[in-house]
C-alpha positions as CSV (number, residue, x, y, z in Angstrom):
1,M,-0.1,0.0,0.0
2,P,2.8,2.6,0.8
3,L,4.4,1.8,-2.6
4,L,1.0,2.3,-4.3
5,S,0.6,5.6,-2.6
6,V,4.0,6.8,-3.6
7,G,3.4,5.8,-7.1
8,L,0.1,7.6,-7.3
9,Q,1.7,10.8,-5.8
10,S,4.5,10.6,-8.3
11,A,2.0,10.3,-11.1
12,F,0.0,13.3,-10.0
13,R,3.2,15.4,-9.6
14,S,4.3,14.5,-13.1
15,E,0.9,15.6,-14.5
16,R,1.3,18.9,-12.8
17,V,4.9,19.4,-13.9
18,S,4.6,18.3,-17.6
19,P,2.7,21.3,-18.8
20,L,5.3,23.6,-17.1
21,L,8.1,21.8,-18.9
22,S,6.2,22.0,-22.1
23,R,5.7,25.8,-21.7
24,R,9.4,26.3,-20.9
25,L,10.4,24.2,-23.9
26,K,8.3,26.4,-26.2
27,I,9.7,29.6,-24.7
28,A,13.2,28.2,-25.1
29,T,12.6,27.2,-28.7
30,V,11.2,30.8,-29.7
31,V,14.1,32.6,-27.9
32,L,16.6,30.4,-29.5
33,L,15.3,31.0,-32.9
34,V,15.3,34.7,-32.4
35,I,18.9,34.7,-31.0
36,T,20.1,32.5,-33.8
37,L,18.6,34.7,-36.6
38,A,20.1,37.8,-35.0
39,F,23.5,36.2,-34.6
40,F,23.6,35.0,-38.3
41,T,22.3,38.4,-39.5
42,W,25.2,40.1,-37.6
43,V,27.9,37.8,-38.8
44,T,26.8,37.6,-42.4
45,P,28.7,40.2,-44.5
46,P,26.6,43.2,-45.7
47,H,27.3,42.5,-49.3
48,A,25.8,39.0,-49.1
49,E,22.3,40.2,-50.0
50,V,20.8,36.8,-50.8
51,L,21.7,35.4,-47.4
52,H,20.4,38.5,-45.7
53,N,17.1,38.1,-47.6
54,I,16.8,34.5,-46.5
55,L,17.5,35.4,-42.9
56,H,14.9,38.2,-43.0
57,H,12.3,35.8,-44.3
58,L,13.1,33.3,-41.6
59,N,11.9,35.7,-39.0
60,I,8.4,34.6,-39.6
61,L,9.2,31.3,-37.8
62,P,9.7,32.7,-34.2
63,F,6.8,35.2,-34.6
64,M,4.2,32.6,-35.8
65,L,5.3,30.1,-33.2
66,A,5.1,32.7,-30.4
67,G,1.6,33.7,-31.6
68,L,0.4,30.1,-31.8
69,F,2.0,29.1,-28.5
70,F,1.4,32.3,-26.4
71,G,-1.2,34.3,-28.2
72,W,-0.8,38.0,-29.4
73,R,1.0,39.1,-26.3
74,G,3.6,36.3,-26.8
75,A,4.0,37.4,-30.4
76,L,4.4,41.1,-29.4
77,K,7.1,40.2,-26.8
78,T,9.0,38.2,-29.4
79,I,9.0,41.1,-31.9
80,L,10.3,43.4,-29.4
81,L,13.1,40.9,-28.6
82,A,14.0,40.5,-32.2
83,L,14.1,44.2,-32.8
84,A,16.2,44.6,-29.8
85,L,18.7,42.0,-30.9
86,Q,18.6,43.0,-34.7
87,A,18.8,46.7,-34.0
88,P,22.7,46.7,-34.2
89,S,22.6,45.0,-37.6
90,I,19.9,47.5,-38.9
91,H,22.1,50.3,-37.6
92,R,25.3,49.0,-39.4
93,H,23.5,48.3,-42.6
94,W,21.7,51.6,-42.7
95,H,24.7,53.3,-44.2
96,R,26.5,50.4,-46.0
97,A,23.3,48.7,-47.4
98,P,20.3,50.9,-46.9
99,L,18.0,48.7,-49.1
100,D,18.8,45.7,-46.9
101,A,18.2,47.7,-43.8
102,Q,14.8,49.0,-44.9
103,D,13.9,45.5,-46.3
104,Q,14.8,44.1,-42.8
105,I,12.6,46.7,-41.1
106,V,9.7,46.1,-43.5
107,E,9.8,42.2,-43.1
108,L,10.1,42.4,-39.3
109,S,7.1,44.7,-39.2
110,T,5.1,42.5,-41.8
111,F,5.9,39.2,-40.2
112,G,5.4,40.7,-36.8
113,A,1.9,41.8,-37.7
114,A,1.2,38.3,-39.1
115,G,2.4,36.7,-35.7
116,I,0.2,39.1,-33.8
117,I,-2.8,38.1,-35.8
118,A,-2.1,34.5,-35.6
119,G,-1.7,35.0,-31.8
120,A,-5.1,36.7,-31.6
121,L,-6.7,33.9,-33.6
122,A,-5.0,31.3,-31.3
123,D,-6.3,33.2,-28.3
124,R,-9.8,33.2,-29.6
125,E,-9.6,29.5,-30.5
126,R,-8.4,28.7,-26.9
127,M,-11.2,30.8,-25.4
128,Q,-13.8,28.9,-27.5
129,R,-12.2,25.6,-26.5
130,K,-12.3,26.5,-22.8
131,K,-16.0,27.4,-23.3
132,V,-16.7,24.2,-25.0
133,E,-14.8,22.2,-22.3
134,A,-16.8,24.1,-19.7
135,T,-20.1,23.4,-21.4
136,K,-19.1,19.7,-21.9
137,R,-18.3,19.4,-18.2
138,E,-21.7,21.1,-17.3
139,L,-23.5,18.8,-19.7
140,E,-21.7,15.8,-18.1
141,N,-22.7,16.9,-14.7
142,V,-26.2,17.4,-15.8
143,Y,-26.3,14.1,-17.5
144,T,-24.9,12.3,-14.4
145,E,-27.5,14.1,-12.2
146,L,-30.2,13.3,-14.6
147,H,-29.2,9.7,-14.8
148,Q,-29.1,9.5,-11.0
149,N,-32.6,11.0,-10.8
150,I,-33.9,8.6,-13.4
151,E,-32.5,5.6,-11.5
152,R,-34.1,7.0,-8.3
153,L,-37.4,7.4,-10.0
154,K,-37.2,3.9,-11.5
155,K,-36.4,2.5,-8.1
156,T,-39.3,4.4,-6.6
157,E,-41.6,3.3,-9.4
158,R,-40.5,-0.3,-8.9
159,L,-41.1,-0.1,-5.2
160,T,-44.5,1.4,-5.7
161,A,-45.4,-1.1,-8.4
162,A,-44.2,-4.0,-6.1
163,G,-46.3,-2.5,-3.2
164,Q,-49.4,-2.2,-5.4
165,L,-48.9,-5.7,-6.7
166,S,-48.4,-7.1,-3.2
167,A,-51.5,-5.3,-1.9
168,S,-53.6,-6.4,-4.9
169,L,-52.3,-10.0,-4.6
170,A,-53.0,-10.1,-0.8
171,H,-56.5,-8.8,-1.5
172,E,-57.2,-11.4,-4.3
173,I,-55.8,-14.2,-2.0
174,R,-57.8,-13.1,1.0
175,N,-61.2,-14.0,-0.5
176,P,-60.6,-17.6,-1.5
177,L,-58.7,-18.1,1.7
178,A,-61.8,-16.9,3.7
179,S,-64.0,-19.4,1.8
180,I,-61.5,-22.2,2.4
181,S,-61.3,-21.2,6.0
182,G,-65.1,-21.2,6.4
183,A,-65.6,-24.5,4.7
184,A,-62.9,-26.2,6.7
185,G,-64.4,-24.8,9.9
186,I,-67.8,-26.4,9.0
187,L,-66.1,-29.7,8.2
188,T,-64.0,-29.6,11.4
189,R,-67.1,-29.2,13.6
190,G,-68.6,-32.5,12.1
191,Q,-72.2,-31.4,12.4
192,A,-72.9,-30.6,8.7
193,S,-75.3,-32.6,6.7
194,P,-74.0,-34.7,3.8
195,E,-75.3,-32.0,1.4
196,S,-73.4,-29.3,3.3
197,Q,-70.2,-31.5,3.4
198,A,-70.4,-31.9,-0.4
199,E,-70.9,-28.3,-0.8
200,C,-67.8,-27.4,1.5
201,L,-65.7,-29.9,-0.4
202,D,-66.7,-28.3,-3.7
203,I,-65.8,-25.0,-2.2
204,L,-62.4,-26.2,-1.1
205,T,-61.7,-27.6,-4.5
206,K,-62.8,-24.6,-6.5
207,E,-61.0,-22.0,-4.3
208,S,-57.9,-24.1,-4.3
209,Q,-57.9,-24.2,-8.1
210,R,-58.6,-20.4,-8.1
211,L,-55.6,-19.8,-5.8
212,N,-53.4,-21.9,-8.0
213,K,-54.6,-20.1,-11.1
214,L,-54.1,-16.8,-9.5
215,L,-50.4,-17.6,-8.4
216,T,-49.6,-19.2,-11.7
217,N,-50.7,-16.0,-13.6
218,F,-49.0,-13.9,-11.1
219,L,-45.7,-15.7,-11.6
220,T,-46.2,-15.6,-15.4
221,F,-46.6,-11.8,-15.1
222,A,-43.9,-11.2,-12.7
223,R,-41.3,-13.4,-14.4
224,P,-42.2,-13.5,-18.1
225,R,-40.4,-15.8,-20.4
226,L,-38.3,-14.1,-23.0
227,P,-39.7,-14.6,-26.6
228,R,-38.1,-17.2,-28.8
229,F,-38.3,-15.3,-32.2
230,Q,-38.9,-17.2,-35.4
231,A,-40.5,-16.3,-38.8
232,T,-44.2,-17.1,-38.6
233,L,-47.2,-16.7,-40.9
234,P,-49.9,-14.7,-39.0
235,S,-52.7,-16.7,-40.8
236,E,-51.4,-20.0,-39.5
237,M,-51.5,-18.7,-35.9
238,I,-55.0,-17.2,-36.4
239,Y,-56.5,-20.4,-37.6
240,S,-54.8,-22.3,-34.9
241,V,-56.0,-20.2,-32.2
242,A,-59.6,-20.0,-33.7
243,A,-59.6,-23.9,-33.7
244,L,-58.7,-24.0,-30.0
245,A,-61.5,-21.5,-29.2
246,Q,-64.1,-23.1,-31.4
247,H,-65.2,-25.6,-28.9
248,V,-65.9,-22.9,-26.3
249,A,-67.6,-20.7,-28.8
250,G,-69.8,-23.6,-29.9
251,E,-70.8,-24.5,-26.3
252,K,-72.1,-20.9,-25.7
253,G,-73.7,-20.6,-29.2
254,V,-71.4,-17.9,-30.4
255,A,-70.3,-17.8,-34.1
256,L,-66.5,-17.3,-34.5
257,E,-65.4,-15.8,-37.8
258,V,-61.9,-15.3,-39.1
259,E,-60.7,-12.9,-41.7
260,T,-57.0,-13.1,-42.8
261,S,-55.2,-10.7,-45.0
262,S,-54.2,-11.8,-48.5
263,D,-50.8,-10.0,-47.9
264,A,-48.5,-13.0,-47.2
265,R,-45.9,-11.4,-45.0
266,E,-44.2,-13.1,-42.0
267,I,-43.6,-11.7,-38.7
268,D,-40.7,-12.4,-36.3
269,C,-42.3,-13.6,-33.0
270,D,-42.7,-16.3,-30.6
271,P,-45.7,-18.1,-32.0
272,E,-46.6,-19.8,-28.7
273,Q,-46.7,-16.5,-26.8
274,I,-48.7,-14.8,-29.5
275,K,-51.2,-17.6,-29.5
276,Q,-51.5,-17.3,-25.8
277,L,-52.2,-13.6,-26.2
278,L,-54.8,-14.1,-28.9
279,L,-56.4,-17.1,-27.1
280,N,-56.8,-14.9,-24.1
281,L,-58.5,-12.2,-26.1
282,L,-60.8,-14.7,-28.0
283,L,-62.0,-16.3,-24.8
284,N,-62.6,-13.0,-23.2
285,A,-64.6,-11.9,-26.3
286,I,-66.6,-15.2,-26.3
287,Q,-67.5,-14.8,-22.6
288,A,-68.6,-11.1,-23.3
289,T,-70.7,-12.0,-26.4
290,P,-74.3,-13.1,-25.8
291,N,-75.8,-16.3,-27.2
292,E,-76.1,-16.2,-31.1
293,G,-73.7,-13.3,-31.3
294,T,-70.5,-13.2,-33.3
295,V,-66.8,-12.8,-32.4
296,L,-64.6,-11.7,-35.3
297,I,-60.9,-12.0,-35.5
298,R,-59.3,-10.2,-38.5
299,T,-55.8,-9.4,-39.6
300,H,-54.4,-6.7,-42.0
301,F,-51.1,-5.0,-42.6
302,I,-50.1,-1.4,-42.5
303,V,-46.7,-0.3,-43.8
304,K,-44.4,-2.6,-41.7
305,A,-46.8,-3.7,-39.0
306,L,-49.4,-6.4,-38.6
307,Q,-52.7,-5.6,-36.9
308,V,-54.9,-8.4,-35.3
309,E,-58.2,-7.2,-34.1
310,V,-60.6,-9.3,-31.9
311,C,-64.2,-7.8,-32.0
312,D,-67.0,-8.9,-29.8
313,E,-70.7,-8.0,-29.4
314,G,-70.9,-7.7,-25.8
315,S,-71.9,-4.8,-23.4
316,G,-68.5,-3.2,-24.1
317,I,-66.1,-1.5,-21.6
318,A,-66.8,1.7,-19.9
319,P,-64.4,4.6,-20.9
320,E,-63.1,5.0,-17.2
321,E,-62.4,1.3,-17.1
322,R,-60.8,1.1,-20.5
323,D,-57.7,2.9,-19.3
324,R,-57.2,0.4,-16.5
325,I,-58.0,-3.0,-18.0
326,F,-54.2,-3.7,-18.7
327,E,-53.3,-3.0,-15.1
328,P,-52.4,-6.1,-13.0
329,F,-55.3,-7.4,-10.9
330,F,-57.9,-5.0,-12.4
331,T,-60.9,-7.1,-13.5
332,T,-64.6,-6.6,-14.0
333,K,-65.4,-10.4,-13.8
334,E,-66.6,-12.0,-10.6
335,N,-64.1,-14.8,-10.7
336,G,-61.4,-13.1,-12.8
337,T,-57.7,-12.9,-11.6
338,G,-57.1,-9.5,-13.4
339,L,-53.9,-10.8,-14.9
340,G,-54.9,-12.1,-18.3
341,L,-54.8,-8.7,-20.1
342,A,-51.7,-7.6,-18.2
343,I,-49.9,-10.7,-19.3
344,A,-51.1,-10.1,-22.9
345,A,-50.0,-6.6,-22.9
346,N,-46.6,-7.6,-21.6
347,I,-46.2,-10.2,-24.3
348,A,-47.1,-7.6,-27.0
349,S,-44.5,-5.1,-25.4
350,Q,-41.7,-7.8,-25.4
351,H,-42.4,-8.3,-29.2
352,G,-42.0,-4.6,-29.9
353,G,-45.7,-4.1,-30.4
354,T,-48.8,-2.7,-28.6
355,L,-52.1,-4.0,-27.3
356,T,-55.0,-1.4,-27.2
357,C,-58.7,-1.5,-26.7
358,R,-61.5,0.7,-28.2
359,A,-65.3,0.7,-28.4
360,N,-66.9,-1.3,-31.2
361,I,-69.4,0.9,-33.3
362,G,-72.0,-1.9,-33.2
363,G,-71.6,-2.5,-29.6
364,G,-68.9,-4.4,-27.6
365,A,-65.2,-3.9,-27.7
366,I,-62.3,-4.2,-30.1
367,F,-58.9,-5.3,-28.9
368,R,-56.1,-4.5,-31.4
369,M,-52.6,-6.2,-31.2
370,E,-50.0,-4.5,-33.5
371,L,-46.6,-6.1,-34.2
372,P,-43.8,-5.3,-36.6
373,C,-43.4,-7.6,-39.6
374,S,-41.0,-8.3,-42.5
375,E,-41.3,-7.7,-46.1
376,A,-43.9,-9.5,-48.2
377,K,-43.2,-12.9,-49.7
378,P,-45.0,-14.6,-52.8
379,L,-47.2,-17.1,-50.9
380,P,-50.5,-18.4,-52.0
381,K,-53.7,-16.5,-50.8
382,Q,-55.9,-18.1,-48.2
383,N,-59.7,-17.9,-47.8
384,L,-60.8,-14.5,-46.3
385,V,-63.6,-15.8,-44.2
386,Q,-64.0,-19.0,-42.3
387,A,-67.0,-19.6,-40.2
């Protein structure tokens, strides 16, 4: 641990020292260039005009570097240093080679102005960079705070949902438990008639089954199985589900009609889960539809989505209840668990789709499942209506 601490301290010290060394190196480079140019300008004979001209042009190097490194103030200081060091050369050449001296002054002024302009631009770029970095830090802080707030909200929402589910589950369990307790008490006293005993045993059986169904549905809702996606033809699923529900519809005297789209596109889904969803909707529709009524299940495609609608002719769902029917444990049925539609909506959501409900114009309700689908494939058309 002491070695680690010493290593970290050394690393931090090196991070603080490195910018200082870099700045000193830049200053040394600029000063060395100015001194070198002034030295060679002094030692070069006045009659070597070509060499003097090259040396004058090289003055742009320290001026531009100073401007880029230290801004316009650094460029100005470098110009003053160059003038001070090259003043003897200018004075010496003023009488021996006046054109060279004048050319030296002009080029020092011109290149110096260019260095100052470059420094001003560099200063402005550094200021903009600092503003961008400050804005970036502020955005990072805001993002971190927002992420923390979202996580807190999610945690609060999960706790609230868990509390609501627990309260609802406890309420739903209490009723069958009360019936089981009452029936068990009657049987325990041993004074019930054979008819009462049979009735109590029937209550125990039914309420136990109801509890088992409630807990099974709750576990399915709380721990849903992830979908196993595969390419599936919607029409095959629709006819399969209709065949499963046909017996229940026939016993109640309800006609079951199927309309499938002629557009032969496939959808990527878990066919077993989608069948479970559609069967739940069909059975609910059959229960809500009176005798000699009709339940219609139809499919059609819109752009890149499949829509499946289940239409019944029941009494419909009140508008204030329509917004709550997908909530866990909300039910209008006497013996319902209130989890069927919640599980169905969860399945649709896991497939990237939606499950909605609206009123049927002719009476009853229409449940619509919408799922994404793939491109059309040249498959044979199927019959549009099957009774």
